[in-house]
Structures are given as structure tokens and as C-alpha cells.
DRENKOLFI-801546 format. One record per residue: x, y, z of N, C-alpha, C in turn; residue in three letters. Coordinates in steps of 0.02 Angstrom, whole numbers, plus 50000, padded with zeros to 5 digits. Layout:
<vexses>
XYZXYZXYZALA/...
</vexses>
This chain:
<vexses>
519164870649145519584871549194519654877849204MET/519594881249110519724889249136518684893149119PHE/518254885949112517644889149104517274894049168GLU/517044898249144516634904049204516014900549200ASP/515884896749270515424893349298514814898249309ARG/514744905349283514074909449309513674906849244ARG/513054908549294512604906349240512464912549175ALA/512434910949113512414914049050512044913048996ARG/511884906048993511484904148949510554903648957LEU/510274901148922509454900448940509474890548966VAL/508944892449020509204887349068509594887049131GLY/510024888749127510394889649173510174893249237ASP/510244891449284510104893649355510464895249434MET/510094901249440510444906749487509954903549553LEU/510354908349624509994907449675509844913849691THR/509184915449698509124924749714509124923049786ILE/509374927449830509304930049909508924935549908VAL/508124934449930507684938849934507754943550001ILE/507844949149983508014952650059507804959550037SER/506984959850032506564965450061506194968650097GLU/506254976650100506214979050172505844984350124LYS/505154986150150504954994850128504464996850179THR/504395002850177504085006350232504115011950216SER/503085015550227503225021450183502485024350236ALA/502615031650225502165033650298502005041350261GLY/501315042850287500935047250250500535052350310LYS/500535056950327500165059850366499665069150324SER/499225067950356499005074850323498625079850362ASN/498185084450341497915086550402497535092950357ALA/496655093950371496395099850354495985102950374ASN/496025109050400495685115050418495335119650388THR/494565120150404494265125250384493735128650429GLY/493615134050405493065137850455492615143950421SER/492235142650442491645147650427491235152750458LYS/491165157950473490695161150521490425165550463SER/489855170250492489255175050471488925176750509GLY/488555183650515488215185050539487505191650495SER/487135192150540486385196250506486285199750557VAL/486105206750557485855208850601485395214450564GLU/484875213650589484335219150567483925222950617PHE/484015229350603483375233150647483125236750613GLY/482635239050649481785242850618481845249550637ALA/482275254550620482125261450653481335263750643PRO/481055262750589480445263750611479805259650571THR/479425256450586478765251850555478035253350568LEU/478025254850507477215259550500477105264650549PHE/477645269050546477625275050563477635276850671GLY/477755268050672477725268950752478445268850752VAL/478605273350820479435277350833479845270450859PRO/480525271350827481165266450849481285265550894SER/480895269750981480925265551041480625261751047THR/480055259051007479675253751025479875248550969THR/480025249550909480185243950861481125244150894THR/481375245150935481985242950955482125234850978ALA/481445235251021481375228351027481255222550982LYS/481075225550937480965219750866481435219850832ALA/482045221850851482725219250811482795211250795ALA/483235211350747483145203550723484095203450714ILE/484105199450730484945195750715484935188350720SER/485365186850687485825179450666486485177950650ALA/486635172850692487385172450676487345164950669SER/488045162650636488245156150614488955156350627GLY/489095148250643489835146550646489965141550616ASP/490475137850583490295131250550491255129350567ASN/491335125250562491955122650592492185113350555LYS/492705113650526492895108950513493465108150525PHE/493675100550543494505098950573494725092750548GLU/495035090150513495215082750496495885081450496GLU/496285076050529496805072850537496705065250520LYS/497185063650481497495056550486498155055650450GLY/498085049850470499085048350476499015040050437SER/499495038450415499605030550404500435027950389ILE/500455022450391500925019150387501005011150369SER/501675007950357501755004350319502295000750325SER/502344995750330502954991850330502974984650327SER/503384982150264503474976050256504044971650268ASN/504244968250282505014963850265504954957550227THR/505214955850172505164947550165505794946350145PHE/506144939650149506794935650143506624930250130SER/507014926650100507144920150088507644920250032GLY/507564912650006507964912949938507574906849893THR/507594908049824507224903749786507774905049723ILE/507624897449675508004897149648507674899049566THR/507954901949519507694905749456508154903249405ALA/507844900849340508134899249288507914906149234THR/508654907549186508754909749147508324907249100VAL/507724913149074507294911949026507284913948968MET/508064919248954508054924048901508594927048921GLU/509114927348863509684931848852509714939148827VAL/509704942948851509444949148795509794951348765LEU/509874954948702510644957748669511054962248702PRO/510844964148767511584967948798511874963948866ASN/511644956848847511984953348888511484950848945GLY/511104956348969510814953949048510244947349037ASN/510064945749090509874938749090509124939849110LEU/508454939049087507864936949110507824931649134LEU/507544930149205507604924649240506894924849288VAL/506644918749306506094918749324505964910649363SER/505744911549431505774906649472505104904949489GLY/504974898749533504154897149583504374893249614GLU/504344893449684504334888049745503744888249764LYS/503504882449783502674877849803502884875349879GLN/502604875949924502764873150004502114871550011VAL/501864863350015501404863050059501614860850122ALA/501124862750174500944861450225500464857950249PHE/500154855850317499614852550334499114855050331ASP/499084862850329498504865250326498454870750266LYS/498834871350228498974875250160499694874350111GLY/499594878450063499984878450003500224884550004ILE/501024885850000501214892649980501764894349926GLU/501574900749895501994898949823502244905749850TYR/502824906849808503404910649815503584910649735VAL/503574916649705503764918649616504154923049613ARG/504544923749587505044928549562505304929649495PHE/505234936749462505574936449400505934944549399SER/506344943649348506694949949346507464950349300GLY/507614954849293508264957249253509014956449289ILE/509284952149259510044950049304510514953349261VAL/511024957449287511574959549265512094954849287ASN/512444951949233512874946249236513534945749264PRO/513674952949284514104957849318513954956149393ASP/513254954849417513034955049484513134948549526TYR/513334943149472513044936349490513994934249533ILE/513604933049597514284932049654514304922749634ALA/515244921549660515154914749659514594909949689SER/514594901649653513824899949664513184901649633GLY/513424907949596512814909649545512254911749593ASN/512454915149645511754918849694511904927049685VAL/511364930449687511164936649667510894939749714VAL/510874945749744510484946749799509674951149751TYR/509244950749772508444954249738508634962249734SER/509014965449766509014971449770509544973649706THR/509904969749665510314970449626509784969049538GLN/509464965849564508834964249501508424969249484VAL/508274971149395507994976149393507244973849396ALA/506844978749390506124975549353505894971049397ASP/506184966249482505994964449490505264964849531ALA/504954957849531504384955949535504394948149575ARG/504054949749651504204945149698503464945849727VAL/503224938049733502454937149737502394932649777GLU/502164933949841501884927149903501204927549919TYR/501104921249888500404918949895500244913249946ARG/499854913349975499694906950018498864904550016THR/498624897150023497824896150032497664892050078ASN/498144895450148497924893550207497194894050223SER/497024890550282496384893550324496564897550357ARG/497224899450375497024906550407496614913550352ILE/497054911650298496634917250251495954918550254ASP/495854910850253494874909850252494634912450305LYS/494904912450344494604913750438494854922350434ALA/495264924950413495224933150413494694935050346GLU/494504933250289493844934450249493464931250284MET/493294928550311492464924950349492534933550403MET/493234935250433493074941850469492794946650456SER/493064948150385492764951850363492134954550329GLN/491904947750324491074946650321490764950050370PHE/491014946150417490764945150478490614953150516ALA/491204956550505491304965150496490794970350469ARG/490774967650413490234968150371489374968650397PHE/489314963750404488544963050402488374963650491PHE/488984964950552488804965850600488904975750615LEU/489104978050555489064984950556488354986750534SER/488024982150495487264983450471486854982350521LEU/487034975250576486464972750633486924974050688MET/487194978050723487464976950782486984974450835PRO/487634967750875487094965550945486864967551005LEU/
</vexses>
């Protein structure tokens, strides 16, 4: 009647509510320019006066300009739930948890893996904890569906088409 039902021992289970959202952006610009010129005029050449050699003046000039701009952005959202098991109780009372979920569909299998360290104070009723409150959280999502294989074939096709355009 007075027992705390929160997970606290090895083998106890927690429900992890995965709610991860990341975004990043980066942009840069580089500019460089270089110019130079050379002139040569011959006042006298082999004793010939400068009025005659002025037409033989040599000049050269060069100009080089470089400009580069680039930007990249990334955004990811991952949400869901997974049940994790307490694998170890650390000396300070925190819980090392780990869990895996495997879901098989008609055309492939999806794997969701989660691990991290949970402070027991963050465990809500029903043994629920949010992934944003898990330290050293590792969330992994993998699939072996045909869609992934088709994407890989597309990358191979792009490589070969870059060598031999049709």
C-alpha cells in the first residue's frame, strides 16, 4: 500500500516518450581577388631614337577574381514511445536504461533502439519519462525496407550517369 511503484531496480521497466527535434544551419562566403600589371617601354633600342621604339612598348595585365557562397541546413523530428529496461543502478541512484523495439511490416523491418541514464526524480506516474530528460540519450532508428535499397540504387545510378551521361 505504501510502496513506491517507480522503476528503481535492475529489470524494472520504463516507458520512454521520444520527442526529439533538431535543427542546424550554416552559411559561409569567401571572396578573393588579385590583379597585376606590367609595362615596359624602350626609350632607345640599339641606338634607335625613342620616337621609333615607342610603338614597340610592351604591356601586360592580369586579373583574377574568386567568389564562393554556400549554405546548408538540416532539420529532424522523431517522436514515439519505447519501453526500456533498467540495466544497472549507478552508485548515485541514477538508472542506466536500454530498450529495443522491432516492428515488421510487409516490405521490411524497422528497429528503434534507445539507451541513456535516467534520474529517478524525473520518472512520472506510470513509469513514464521524456527523452529530453534522459542524460547521454542514444536514439537509433534503422530499417531494411526496399525503399532504402531503391535509394541506394539511385545513388549508384547517379554515380555511373555522372561518368557516362546519356
